[in-house]
C-alpha positions in Angstrom: 149.6 20.3 81.3 146.7 18.4 79.7 144.6 18.3 83.2 145.1 22.1 83.1 143.3 22.6 79.7 140.5 20.0 80.3 139.7 22.5 83.3 140.2 25.5 81.2 137.5 23.9 78.9 134.9 23.2 81.3 135.0 26.3 82.9 134.6 27.7 79.1 131.7 25.6 78.9 130.1 27.1 82.3 130.7 30.5 81.3 129.1 29.8 77.9 126.1 27.9 79.6 125.9 31.1 82.1 126.2 33.5 79.9 123.2 32.1 78.2 120.9 31.5 80.9 121.4 35.4 81.7 120.1 36.1 77.6 116.4 34.8 78.3 116.7 31.3 77.9 114.6 30.7 81.1 110.5 29.9 79.9 108.1 33.5 80.3 106.1 33.6 83.2 102.5 32.7 81.8 99.5 35.2 81.5 96.2 34.3 83.1 93.2 34.6 80.8 90.8 38.0 82.3 87.6 36.6 83.7 84.7 35.9 82.1 81.7 38.8 81.7 78.7 37.7 83.9 75.9 37.6 82.1 73.0 40.7 83.3 70.8 38.4 84.8 67.3 39.0 82.8 63.9 38.9 85.1 61.5 35.8 84.5 58.7 36.6 81.9 60.5 39.6 80.5 61.6 39.6 77.1 64.5 41.2 75.8 64.3 44.4 73.7 65.7 45.0 70.7 67.5 47.9 69.8 65.3 50.8 68.4 65.6 50.8 64.7 66.5 54.1 63.2 62.6 56.0 61.9 63.2 56.8 58.1 60.5 58.9 58.3 61.1 60.9 61.5 64.4 61.6 59.9 63.2 63.0 56.6 60.7 64.4 58.1 63.6 66.7 60.5 66.0 67.0 57.2 62.5 68.8 55.5 61.7 70.8 58.8 65.4 72.3 58.7 65.5 72.8 55.2 62.0 74.7 54.9 63.2 76.7 58.0 66.2 77.8 56.6 63.7 79.2 53.5 62.3 80.9 56.2 59.0 81.9 54.1 55.7 80.8 52.7 53.9 82.7 49.9 50.0 81.5 49.7 47.4 82.4 47.0 44.4 82.4 48.9 40.7 82.0 47.6 38.7 84.9 48.5 36.8 82.8 51.4 40.1 81.8 52.9 41.6 85.1 53.3 38.7 86.3 55.3 38.3 82.9 57.3 41.3 80.5 56.9 44.2 82.8 58.4 43.9 81.2 62.0 44.8 77.3 59.2 48.0 79.2 58.0 49.4 81.2 61.4 48.9 77.9 63.1 51.6 76.2 60.1 53.7 79.1 61.1 54.1 79.1 64.7 54.4 75.0 64.4 57.5 75.6 62.4 59.0 79.1 62.8 58.0 79.6 59.2 56.5 83.1 58.4 53.8 82.9 56.0 53.1 84.8 54.0 49.5 84.9 52.5 47.7 87.0 50.3 44.0 89.5 50.0 41.5 89.9 47.4 39.4 87.6 45.2 40.6 83.9 44.0 40.0 85.4 40.3 42.2 88.2 41.1 45.0 86.1 42.5 45.2 84.1 39.9 45.7 86.8 37.2 47.9 88.2 39.6 50.1 84.9 39.1 49.5 84.3 35.6 50.8 88.1 34.7 53.6 87.3 36.9 54.4 84.1 34.9 54.3 85.6 32.1 57.1 88.3 33.0 59.1 85.1 34.3 58.7 85.9 38.3 57.8 83.4 40.5 56.6 84.8 43.9 53.6 81.8 44.9 54.5 79.1 46.4 50.8 77.6 47.0 47.5 78.1 46.0 44.3 77.5 47.5 42.4 79.3 44.8 38.5 78.4 44.6 38.1 75.1 41.7 37.6 77.7 38.6 40.8 79.8 39.2 42.9 76.5 39.8 41.7 74.9 36.6 42.8 77.9 35.1 46.2 77.8 36.6 46.4 74.0 35.7 45.8 74.6 32.0 48.4 77.4 32.0 51.1 74.3 33.9 51.5 75.9 36.6 51.1 73.1 38.8 53.6 70.3 39.4 52.3 67.4 40.6 51.5 66.5 44.0 51.9 63.3 44.9 55.6 62.7 44.5 56.0 65.3 47.3 54.5 63.4 49.7 56.0 61.5 52.3 53.6 61.8 55.4 52.4 58.8 56.7 49.3 60.3 57.8 48.7 61.2 54.4 50.1 58.5 52.1 48.5 55.3 54.2 44.2 56.0 53.8 43.5 53.1 55.2 42.5 54.6 58.9 42.0 58.1 58.9 40.1 59.1 56.1 36.0 58.8 55.2 37.7 57.2 51.5 40.6 54.7 50.9 41.2 56.7 47.4 43.0 59.9 46.6 40.1 62.1 45.1 40.7 65.4 43.2 40.0 68.6 42.4 41.6 69.5 39.3 40.5 67.3 36.1 43.7 65.8 35.2 43.6 64.2 38.8 47.0 65.2 39.4 47.6 68.5 40.9 45.2 69.4 43.9 44.0 66.7 46.2 40.4 67.1 47.3 40.1 67.7 51.0 36.5 68.4 51.6 33.3 66.2 51.8 29.6 68.8 51.7 26.7 67.3 52.3 23.7 70.4 52.3 21.7 72.4 50.2 22.1 72.5 46.2 22.4 76.5 46.8 22.4 78.3 49.8 19.6 81.2 50.6 20.5 84.0 52.9 17.7 86.6 54.3 17.2 89.7 56.0 15.6 88.9 59.2 13.9 92.3 59.5 12.5 92.1 56.2 11.0 89.0 55.5 8.4 86.9 56.9 8.0 83.5 58.3 4.7 82.6 56.3 7.4 84.0 53.4 10.0 81.6 54.0 7.4 78.6 54.9 6.3 79.0 51.6 10.1 78.6 50.0 10.1 74.8 49.7 11.8 74.4 46.5 13.9 77.0 44.3 11.4 77.7 42.1 9.3 79.2 44.3 11.6 82.2 44.2 10.2 82.8 41.0 6.7 84.0 41.9 5.7 87.9 42.3 6.1 88.6 45.9 10.0 88.0 45.3 10.1 89.7 42.4 13.3 93.0 42.6 14.3 91.9 45.9 16.8 89.9 45.4 21.1 89.5 44.6 23.2 87.0 43.4 26.3 87.0 42.4 27.7 87.2 38.7 27.9 83.2 36.9 29.8 84.8 33.6 33.3 84.9 35.1 36.0 82.2 36.5 35.0 82.7 40.0 32.0 80.3 41.9 32.0 77.3 39.9 31.0 74.9 41.4 27.7 76.4 42.9 26.7 77.3 38.8 28.1 73.3 37.9 25.7 72.1 41.2 22.2 74.0 40.3 23.4 73.4 36.1 23.0 70.0 36.7 20.3 69.3 39.3 17.4 67.5 38.2 14.7 70.1 37.9 16.8 73.2 37.9 19.2 73.4 35.1 20.0 76.4 32.3 16.0 76.7 32.6 15.8 77.4 35.9 19.1 80.0 35.5 18.1 81.6 33.0 14.5 82.3 34.9 15.5 83.6 37.9 17.7 86.4 35.6 14.9 86.9 33.6 12.0 87.2 35.9 13.3 88.7 38.8 15.0 91.6 38.5 17.8 90.2 40.1 20.4 92.4 41.2 24.1 90.9 40.4 27.4 91.2 42.2 31.3 90.6 41.7 31.5 86.1 41.0 33.5 85.5 44.3 32.1 89.2 45.7 30.6 87.3 48.7 31.3 90.1 51.3 29.5 92.4 49.2 26.5 90.0 48.8 26.2 89.5 52.3 26.6 93.1 53.3 24.2 94.2 51.2 22.0 91.5 52.9 22.6 92.6 56.1 22.4 96.5 55.3 18.8 96.0 53.6 19.7 96.8 50.2 18.2 93.1 49.4 16.3 91.0 50.7 17.4 88.0 50.1 21.2 86.6 48.6 21.5 83.5 46.5 23.9 80.6 46.0 27.0 82.8 47.6 29.4 81.2 50.4 28.7 81.7 53.8 31.6 82.7 55.5 30.9 86.0 55.0 27.5 85.7 55.8 28.0 84.3 59.0 30.6 86.6 59.9 27.8 88.9 60.0 25.6 86.8 61.8 28.1 86.7 64.7 28.4 90.2 64.7 24.6 90.3 65.3 23.2 91.6 62.0 20.1 90.4 60.9 21.1 87.7 58.4 20.0 84.3 58.7 20.4 81.3 56.3 17.3 79.4 55.2 18.8 76.3 53.8 20.5 75.7 57.1 17.1 75.0 58.7 14.8 73.7 55.8 15.8 71.6 52.7 14.8 73.2 50.1 14.4 71.0 47.2 17.0 68.6 47.9 20.6 68.0 49.8 23.8 67.7 47.5 26.8 66.0 48.4 30.2 67.2 46.7 34.3 66.4 47.3 35.6 69.3 46.7 38.8 71.6 47.8 42.3 71.6 48.7 45.7 73.3 47.5 48.2 72.8 44.8 51.8 73.5 44.4 53.0 75.8 41.9 56.0 75.0 39.6 59.6 76.8 40.4 57.9 78.1 43.8 60.7 80.1 45.1 60.0 78.1 48.6 60.3 74.9 47.3 60.9 72.8 50.8 58.5 75.1 52.3 56.1 74.6 49.8 56.8 70.0 50.1 56.0 70.7 54.4 53.3 73.0 54.0 51.4 70.4 51.7 52.2 67.7 53.9 51.0 68.9 57.1 47.9 70.2 55.6 46.5 67.2 54.6 47.9 65.3 58.1 45.5 65.5 60.9 47.0 68.4 62.6 46.8 70.6 59.1 42.7 69.3 58.5 41.9 70.1 62.2 43.4 73.5 61.9 41.5 74.2 59.0 38.5 73.4 60.7 39.1 75.1 63.5 39.7 78.3 61.7 36.3 78.1 59.6 34.5 77.3 62.4 35.2 80.2 64.6 32.8 82.2 61.7 29.7 80.0 62.2 28.2 76.6 60.7 30.3 74.3 58.2 28.9 74.2 55.0 32.0 71.2 54.6 34.1 69.1 56.7 37.8 67.3 56.2 37.8 64.4 54.0 40.0 62.7 57.2 37.5 61.3 59.6 39.8 61.6 62.6 39.6 65.3 63.0 36.4 67.2 64.7 33.0 68.0 62.6 33.6 71.1 64.1 30.2 73.2 63.9 28.5 71.1 60.5 24.7 71.3 61.4 23.9 68.7 63.6 20.8 67.7 61.8 23.0 66.8 58.9 25.9 65.1 60.7 24.1 61.8 60.3 23.6 61.4 56.7 27.2 62.8 56.4 28.4 60.1 58.3 26.7 57.6 55.8 28.0 59.3 52.9 31.7 56.8 52.7 29.1 53.3 53.2 26.3 54.6 50.4 28.9 55.4 48.2 31.0 52.2 48.5 27.0 50.4 47.9 26.5 51.8 44.6 23.3 53.7 46.2 24.4 57.5 46.9 22.4 58.8 44.5 19.2 57.5 45.9 19.6 59.9 48.7 21.8 62.8 47.5 21.9 64.6 44.4 25.8 63.3 43.6 27.9 66.2 42.2 31.4 64.3 40.8 34.4 66.2 39.4 33.9 64.1 36.1 34.6 65.2 32.6 31.1 66.9 32.4 31.5 68.4 35.6 34.1 70.1 34.0 33.0 71.2 30.7 30.3 72.7 32.4 32.0 74.9 34.5 33.5 76.1 30.6 30.0 76.5 28.5 28.0 78.6 31.9 30.6 81.6 31.1 29.6 82.5 27.5 26.0 80.6 28.5 25.9 83.4 31.1 27.8 86.6 28.8 25.3 85.7 26.0 22.5 86.3 28.4 23.7 89.5 30.4 24.5 91.5 27.1 20.2 90.5 26.0 19.2 91.3 29.5 21.8 94.7 29.5 23.6 94.1 32.6 26.0 95.3 31.1 28.6 96.1 34.2 28.6 92.3 34.2 29.7 91.5 30.4 33.3 89.9 30.2 33.9 91.4 26.4 36.9 88.8 26.5 34.9 85.8 26.0 33.5 84.8 22.6 
């Protein structure tokens, strides 16, 4: 009996050991490690290229374009000359970015008047202004512009170490904050256009200084723009500040020549009057309307293009302003960055060049000179060097947009208004002036 019990216990132990083995007591089957990755062989002498870093400007530029396209429009108030000869440039912007560009017609003074009248009623319909210097100043004085530099993001505009004639920003507004200059001119102090059918070569040869225009044989044969209104301030300031000219000459040419007048920004009337023989000479006007008629084979030519009368001058000017509370702020920001870039300035030069010889080129040095006169190009290229050396005034009559410049622009309105009252130019008297 005892042997049976021992045997039974042995059997029970064996059963228990078998159950334990059945419940997973065996060691797990080892898992083999994955094979190591074989490195891609690099050819001898080749440096592996790093992963490209995203371009922050490209991303910001793309976002700005998308936001401007969402707005869909850009409204630009133009100067009189831009409305006739600059439209291709503005169309280029619209076509490039898919934005409908709406541009004004009429003179810069008229467009400035409209902007100011609208703003007085709380209406803000314009994004960009390209009106002339005098009208730009009126808009600035009215607080119509926003500072332009905070809007600039394009590397070609921000980095002036390359692609520009000057490394520093030059300004066309008196506070040096709202309108960055975009043009550099080398040329006559004031242009002289003439009718080729009515003026002889002998007469042309006799005009070597502006004072020669005071001679009796030219009396009653000339016209120019009125000088007592906001338009055409740059040429008035040049004549006023020029050595040997100044207010004495300007008064004499009104008093002694039976001078006819047209509106302050009415280059079209002046050009057409000369082309059709109403006047033999058109003085001190902008050239674009004259060149347009010259391209139509009408008998107008610029004397000051082919010979130096008096002295050559140089001036920094031009530029665009962004209106406060612009209805399309993203499109306006996109435009100013494009305008001062290489593409924008190229479009501007190509647009104006299609109307004949240019009186100014872009402040960018990496764009075409267009139709800028060949005989002045060497002088133009020397302007940055002479300016850096401090010798510019040894070669050219220099006009700087400084305090004196802007004070002259203001004081001449009253001077000429009083003169017109005295001489009986009643149609041109501005009775809103003191």
